[in-house]
C-alpha positions in Angstrom: -63.4 -64.0 -118.3 -66.5 -61.6 -119.1 -67.3 -64.5 -121.3 -67.3 -67.5 -119.0 -70.9 -69.2 -118.3 -72.1 -70.7 -115.3 -73.1 -74.8 -116.6 -75.7 -76.5 -114.0 -74.5 -80.5 -113.7 -77.5 -82.1 -114.2 -76.2 -85.7 -114.1 -74.1 -85.2 -110.4 -70.9 -86.1 -111.3 -68.9 -83.2 -109.1 -71.0 -84.6 -106.1 -68.3 -86.7 -105.5 -65.6 -84.1 -105.3 -67.4 -82.2 -103.2 -68.0 -85.8 -101.0 -64.2 -86.0 -101.0 -63.6 -82.9 -99.6 -65.7 -82.8 -97.0 -64.6 -85.9 -95.9 -61.2 -84.7 -95.9 -61.5 -81.8 -94.5 -64.4 -81.9 -92.1 -64.5 -85.6 -90.8 -61.4 -87.0 -90.8 -59.8 -83.9 -88.2 -62.6 -84.2 -86.5 -62.5 -88.1 -86.0 -59.2 -87.7 -85.0 -59.6 -85.0 -82.3 -62.6 -86.4 -80.5 -60.9 -90.2 -81.0 -60.2 -91.4 -77.0 -56.8 -91.7 -75.3 -54.6 -94.8 -74.3 -54.5 -95.0 -70.9 -51.0 -94.4 -70.7 -51.3 -90.5 -72.2 -54.2 -90.4 -69.7 -51.8 -91.7 -66.9 -48.4 -89.4 -67.9 -51.1 -86.5 -67.7 -52.4 -87.1 -64.6 -49.0 -87.8 -63.3 -47.9 -84.5 -64.9 -50.5 -82.5 -62.7 -49.9 -84.5 -59.4 -47.4 -81.5 -58.1 -49.9 -78.6 -58.8 -53.3 -80.9 -58.0 -52.2 -84.2 -55.6 -53.9 -83.0 -52.1 -57.3 -81.5 -54.5 -60.4 -83.8 -54.5 -61.1 -83.5 -58.0 -57.7 -84.9 -59.1 -57.7 -88.1 -56.4 -60.9 -88.8 -57.7 -59.8 -88.7 -61.3 -56.8 -90.7 -60.5 -58.6 -93.7 -58.5 -61.0 -93.5 -61.4 -58.5 -94.0 -63.8 -56.8 -97.1 -62.4 -59.9 -98.9 -61.7 -60.5 -98.6 -65.5 -57.4 -99.9 -66.3 -57.9 -103.5 -68.0 -54.8 -105.7 -67.5 -53.3 -107.2 -71.3 -50.8 -109.9 -72.0 -47.9 -109.2 -73.8 
């Protein structure tokens, strides 16, 4: 163990291992966390909040804003 020496990588072969681990550990989870939700999930969340915040102004504004932004799609 005491006889091990560190060897510097002059050619940069280990850079791709670093890049792959960075993408796998940082970028993919961050993308998943920051990816926008679909409209159905937002509607379900607002429906669950209706009992508690149904009369609040911010809730009514959020509800009307989300209903205006729904784009009809053909199925």
